[in-house]
C-alpha positions as CSV (number, residue, x, y, z in Angstrom):
1,M,42.2,221.3,-72.7
2,Q,40.4,221.3,-69.4
3,F,37.7,223.5,-67.9
4,I,36.8,223.4,-64.2
5,K,33.5,224.8,-62.9
6,R,32.4,224.7,-59.3
7,L,28.8,224.0,-58.6
8,G,27.9,224.2,-54.9
9,G,29.7,221.2,-53.3
10,S,30.5,219.6,-56.7
11,V,33.1,220.1,-59.2
12,L,32.5,219.6,-62.9
13,L,35.7,218.9,-64.9
14,L,35.2,219.0,-68.6
15,M,37.7,217.1,-70.7
16,L,37.3,218.7,-74.1
17,F,38.3,216.6,-77.1
18,S,39.8,213.9,-74.9
19,P,39.6,210.6,-76.7
20,L,40.4,207.5,-74.8
21,Q,42.9,206.7,-77.6
22,G,42.1,203.0,-77.8
23,A,41.9,202.6,-74.0
24,D,38.9,200.7,-72.8
25,L,37.4,200.0,-69.4
26,I,37.1,196.3,-69.0
27,L,35.9,195.1,-65.6
28,P,34.0,192.1,-64.4
29,D,30.3,192.4,-63.6
30,L,28.5,190.8,-60.6
31,D,28.3,187.5,-62.5
32,G,32.1,187.5,-63.2
33,K,31.7,188.3,-66.9
34,D,34.1,190.9,-68.3
35,R,32.2,194.0,-69.5
36,S,33.7,196.6,-71.8
37,L,32.9,200.2,-72.9
38,A,33.2,198.9,-76.5
39,E,29.9,197.0,-75.9
40,F,28.2,200.4,-76.0
41,D,29.7,202.0,-79.1
42,G,27.3,204.5,-80.5
43,K,25.7,205.3,-77.1
44,W,26.5,207.7,-74.4
45,V,28.0,205.9,-71.4
46,V,27.6,207.3,-67.9
47,V,30.3,205.6,-65.7
48,N,29.5,206.1,-62.1
49,F,32.1,205.2,-59.4
50,W,30.6,204.5,-56.0
51,A,30.6,202.5,-52.7
52,T,28.0,201.2,-50.4
53,W,29.5,203.2,-47.5
54,C,29.1,206.5,-49.4
55,P,25.9,208.4,-48.5
56,P,26.0,210.7,-51.6
57,C,26.5,207.6,-53.8
58,I,23.4,206.0,-52.3
59,D,21.4,209.2,-52.6
60,E,22.1,209.5,-56.4
61,M,21.3,205.9,-57.2
62,P,17.6,206.4,-57.9
63,E,18.5,209.3,-60.3
64,L,21.0,207.0,-62.1
65,E,18.4,204.3,-62.3
66,L,15.8,206.7,-63.6
67,F,18.2,207.9,-66.3
68,H,19.2,204.4,-67.3
69,E,15.6,203.1,-67.6
70,K,14.7,206.1,-69.7
71,H,17.6,205.9,-72.1
72,K,19.0,202.3,-72.2
73,D,17.0,201.3,-75.2
74,R,17.7,204.5,-77.1
75,N,20.9,206.5,-76.7
76,A,22.6,206.0,-73.3
77,V,23.4,203.6,-70.5
78,V,24.7,203.8,-67.0
79,L,27.5,201.6,-65.7
80,G,28.1,201.5,-61.9
81,V,31.7,200.8,-60.8
82,N,31.9,199.6,-57.2
83,M,35.1,200.9,-55.5
84,E,35.4,199.0,-52.3
85,D,36.5,195.8,-50.7
86,I,33.2,194.0,-50.1
87,T,32.1,190.4,-50.6
88,L,30.3,189.6,-53.8
89,D,27.3,188.4,-51.8
90,Q,27.1,191.6,-49.8
91,L,27.3,193.6,-53.0
92,K,24.7,191.6,-54.8
93,T,22.3,191.9,-51.8
94,F,22.9,195.7,-51.7
95,V,22.2,196.1,-55.5
96,E,19.0,194.0,-55.2
97,E,17.8,196.0,-52.2
98,M,18.4,199.3,-54.1
99,F,16.5,198.0,-57.2
100,I,19.5,198.8,-59.5
101,S,19.0,197.4,-63.0
102,Y,22.1,199.0,-64.7
103,P,25.2,196.9,-64.9
104,I,27.5,197.0,-61.8
105,L,31.2,196.4,-62.4
106,L,33.9,195.6,-59.9
107,A,36.9,198.0,-59.7
108,P,40.4,196.7,-59.2
109,S,41.5,196.8,-55.6
110,D,43.9,199.6,-56.1
111,G,41.2,201.8,-57.7
112,R,43.1,202.5,-60.9
113,T,41.4,202.1,-64.2
114,T,42.2,202.9,-67.8
115,L,40.0,206.0,-67.3
116,G,42.4,207.3,-64.6
117,R,42.5,207.4,-60.8
118,I,39.2,208.3,-59.2
119,P,39.8,211.1,-56.7
120,A,36.6,211.0,-54.7
121,L,33.2,209.2,-54.5
122,P,30.9,209.6,-56.2
123,T,32.6,210.4,-59.5
124,T,30.7,210.2,-62.8
125,L,32.4,210.2,-66.2
126,L,30.6,210.8,-69.5
127,I,31.8,208.9,-72.5
128,S,30.5,210.1,-75.9
129,P,29.1,207.7,-78.6
130,K,32.5,208.1,-80.3
131,G,34.3,206.8,-77.2
132,E,35.6,210.1,-76.0
133,L,35.8,211.1,-72.3
134,V,34.0,214.4,-72.5
135,A,33.1,215.2,-68.9
136,R,34.0,214.3,-65.3
137,H,31.6,215.2,-62.4
138,I,32.8,214.8,-58.8
139,G,29.9,214.7,-56.3
140,S,26.2,213.7,-56.6
141,I,24.6,213.9,-59.9
142,S,21.0,213.9,-61.1
143,A,19.3,212.5,-64.2
144,V,18.5,216.0,-65.3
145,K,22.1,217.0,-65.0
146,I,23.3,214.0,-67.1
147,E,20.7,214.9,-69.7
148,K,21.9,218.5,-69.8
149,M,25.5,217.4,-70.1
150,I,24.6,215.2,-73.1
151,E,22.5,217.9,-74.7
152,Q,25.4,220.4,-74.4
153,R,27.8,218.1,-76.1
154,T,25.3,217.0,-78.7
155,N,24.7,220.6,-79.6
156,A,28.4,221.4,-79.7
157,Q,29.1,218.8,-82.4
C-alpha cells in the first residue's frame, strides 16, 4: 500500500507496512568496513542518499547532523549513502569539511541497493526499529520533518 503526498518541491512516498523481508543494506563505510542496517536493530534508521555535487544534499547535511547528534544515543541514527564516482580521499575530505559525524557508506557504482533504486538526490528512507521501510522522502529534509515522521509512525503503532 502506498500513499503519495506532494509538499512543495518534494514528494513524500509512504510505504505502509512494507517490511524489508530479510533484506539488509550492507555497504562499506569510509574505512572499508561493511556496515549493516542490522547493527541498528531497535532504532529508527534514517538512510540519506546524496552526492557532493548535489546542492540540496549539501544544504540538508547540517539538519541531518543535528538530528543524528540529538538522537544517536537514544532512539535513531542517520546513515549517509554517497551515490557518486569520487575518490575515497576526496570523499573523506568533503565529509571532514562538512563536520559530518554520522556514518557515510559507499553505494554500488550502479546505484542499486537492496532498498531499491534511488530515483533522485537527495532521497531519504526511514526504517522503523522493527526493520520496516516506512517512508521515502525525495528532496531536502529537515531534522524537524524527520522527527515528525517518526512521531507519526510511533503514534500509529
